[in-house]
N, C-alpha and C positions, 0 to 999 in steps of 0.2 A: 767749554769755548776760548775762541783764541784770543790773542790781544785789542785785536782790528776788526774781532766779528761781531760787523753789522745788526744780527739780526736781532739787538734792542733795540734799536730802533733805527727811522732810517737816514737811509745816509744819502752822499754825491751823487752815489751810483742808482742807490736807489728810487732816488728821482727824476733822475737823466733818461729811465727806462721810459717816462709817459714823458718825454718833449718830442718832438718834433725837428725833423730833418736825422741827420747820424753821424751825431757827435756822440750816443755813449758808444755804440762802437768803439773808436777813435778815442775816448774814457778811457776804457777798459783797460787797452792796453797802454796806455800814458802816464797811469796812475804810478802804479810800482814804486816809483823812485820819489813819490811824495805822497805819499799811505795816511799820513796823516792828515793828508786834505779831505782822505774818508775817514778818517777817525773822530767828526763833530759830526754831532745831529743836524741833518739841511730837512733844509724845506723852502717853497716856494709864497712865491706872493706878490698880488699884482703889482702892490704899490712899489717906487726903486727909492723909495725911503726908512727909514729904520726906526722904527718909536722901542724904546728901552729901556721896563721897569723893571730898577733896579733896586733888589728887597737891600732895602738900608739894618731898620731895626727888628727884630721879631716880639710877637707881642706881651706887656709886662701882665699884672695883675694876677688874684690869687687862681687856680683853676677846684684846688677844694674847698667846701664850706658847711655850716653846715644849716641845717633843714630852719626856712623860711629864716635866709640873712641876704640870701641874693646875692648875686655877681655884679664885682665893677668892670666899666666897661675899657677896652681896652682892643688894641688895633697893631697891627705891623703895619710898618711905617716902610712905602717904598719911593724914590723919585725916577722921574720921569724926563728920560732924554732924548734925541732923536737925529737920525747922523745920517745923512744921503749914503746911497748907496754910490759903491765905484764901477763904469763900465771899463767891463774888462772886451778888450779889442784882438785879434790875431789876423793877419794877413794871410792868407795860404797861397802858393802859386806853385804853378808846375806846366813842366815847357810841356805845350798841347804835338808840336813833331815833331822835337828833339828823344821827349819818355812815352808820356803817353800814349800815342800811338806804336809802340814797338812792345810796352808794356804785354803781354799774354796773359794777364790775368790783370783787368782796367780800374775791377773794383780795388782787387786790392794792394795795387798802385796808390791810391787816392784814398786808400788809410795811411798804407805806409808814409805817405806824405805829410799827410797833415796831420802824423801823432809827436812828428815833435818841436809844432807847435802849438798843440794841446800842451805836455810837458811844461811847455815854459813858461804857459798862461799855471799853470797849478802850481810850477813853484812858484812864481811872485805871488798865489794868494795863499798860497800856504807863506812864507817871511812874514807878509802883509797880514794873517791872522796871528802870529805873537808882533810883531816891531808898530803895525800901521799907527799912527798920531791922526790927531784932530790936524786938521788943513792940513793933511802931509803932500808932500813936493811931492808925493810920487801921484797922485791922482789916487791916491787908494782910497782905502776905510781905514779905520781906528782897531785896531788888533787889542788883543790881552795884555801888551802890553802897557794902550793909552786907556785900557781901564779897567783894570785888576789893582785891586788897593798894594800901594806903595809902603805905606808903613811897617814898625818892627813887627806887628802882630799879625804880617800876615813875607814878609822875608826875612830868608836869613842873607849878612854879607859875609862871603868870603875873600874878600877888599883885597883882589887882584888890583890893578893898574894899568895891564896890558893886556895882549891878546884875550880877550876876558871874554867870557858865555853865559848861560845860565842855564840851570834848569827847575822844570814847569810839573809841579802833583797840582796834578787837577782829577775834582771830577765832572768825569766828562758824562751828564742824562744832558737831555732837552730841555727840563727844569730850571740849570747851573745854565750853560752856555751854546751857541748850535752856531751854523752859518745860515744863511739865507738869502735869496735869491729868488731878482726880483722880474716883475713885466713873465709874474707866471712860468719861467723855465727857468730850466739851471744854465749848463751851460751847451748854443747850439752850434750846428751846422744845415743849410741849404742839402738838402733833396739832391739838388739841380746843382753845376759849377757852372758856374759864369765863364764865354767866352772872350774872350775882348786881347787887344796889340799895347801891351807896353814898353817902354823907354826903358833896354839896357845900359850902361854908362855914358849914359848923356846924351847916344847919339843911336844906338842903335835899336831895329825896332825887333818884339817879342810878342810871337801868338803864344798865351797861354788861357789855362783853363785856373779858374781862382772862387773861391773861397772863402766865409768869414767866421770865426769862432768869434764868438758874443756872447756876454753875459749881466747883468745886474750882480752882484752881492759886496753882501757885508757884514759882518759877526759880529754879536754880544751877547757879552756881560751877564747874563743876567741875575745871577748872588755869588757879589761878589770875594766872598764866604769859603766858593770853592774853588781858589786859584793861590799854592802859595809857590813861593820863586827864590832861588839860591839865585842868586848877584854872583857877579867879577868873579866868576873864577876863572883863575892865571892859569900860567903855565910855575911861577916861582916857585918855589920852595915852603905851603903856611898857606895857601892861592889856591890849592886844589879841590877837588869833587869830591869828597873822603867821607866813609859811612859817619862818622861825626855831627861833617854837618847837615850830613840826608837825614840822621836821626830828629841832628836839631827840627830842622825842615818836619819831615811826618810827626814828632812833636808840638809844633803849631797846628799840622791839621787835623789829628785827633785827640789833644787835651785840651788845645786853647778855642779852635775853630768847631771844633768836632760833624769831622768829616774825614773818612778811609779813603788816599785818591785812588776814583780806577786805573788810572796811566800817570805814566813819571817821564816828562816828555825832553829832554835831550840829544846834544850834542853826538856824536859817538865816543870823541878828547874828551870828556864830560867821565860819561861812564868809562874809558878803558879807564883814567886816572884813578877811579873808586874801585876796578879789579886789578891794578899795582898795590892799592890801598891795604886788597886783603892776602898781600905777600906775609912770608913768615918761615921759619927754618923748616916747619914738616913740611909748609905748600911753594915752593919759590916760583912756583906758572900756575895762579889761578886758572880755572876757565874764564872764559868769556861770557860776561851776567846777561840776563834777560829777564833778571827780576828783580825789584832791591823788598824785602819783609813782603815777598808773596804779592808786586803787585807790578806791575809788567812796567820794563824798559823801553819808548820807542825813541831809539835812532832819526836822527832826522841832521839832511846834510841840509837844511834852510835855515837850521838855529845859526850861527854868527859865531867864528872864536874871537871875530876884534868888532867886539856892541862899545858902543860907544860909552 
């Protein structure tokens, strides 16, 4: 099973198959540069508001007992949070006379014209999964940064002060985190394109075929104990992504929080720093890394190299 094999649970490509309209074929072609969107479990729901029941603590009390002794009551503690989903919308326009009518394969043309807009939508969603905040200035949804635990029990600090990035160690399972779409659909487009006249450059009139990419989307982190972050990864000596810091983060996961990550998500720059940390006299040019301690490394262009 590959790092991004979605066979374990439904992802965006799976749920979009059931949507009305032509968006699924466009998503298939646009998602290649933003595969992390297809990494997370995905589902749809009628509501456009997201209720998140966050696991706070596991039950205590005794598990073993003597005969006739009884069992003390205990419970798992959850915290209920509610977020509004974000409305994604991108408009696709095709010059009817200058482009559409000249095309031999008109269906292919419309897909080709839609892919860049869909890719932009997926890129924004991918960035929002990581960086989305409450009351987001981009009108987006809160993501990992807003919902994850930022205490020392869940974070390794590389202490960089500029050109900073992060690496996330995640156990990606439906019980832990999920991308959720509202209005019973993922990202949709109409089967039929509208014909209309638009204004170009303030005065010129242009007849176009238009369509809308739209969807309600949110992200919920259901178990904050299944996400560990290496933050403030810089570019100066002593501030890099190293084997020592990766091991520190993995130790937090396995020894303190009790999980083994399924994926490690970061920018290629961080993983290149990690590769160079493997340089020795006998190995002056280590190979490109695809995993760490057997855990797949997922390179994402949507993780910033200049985090706040």
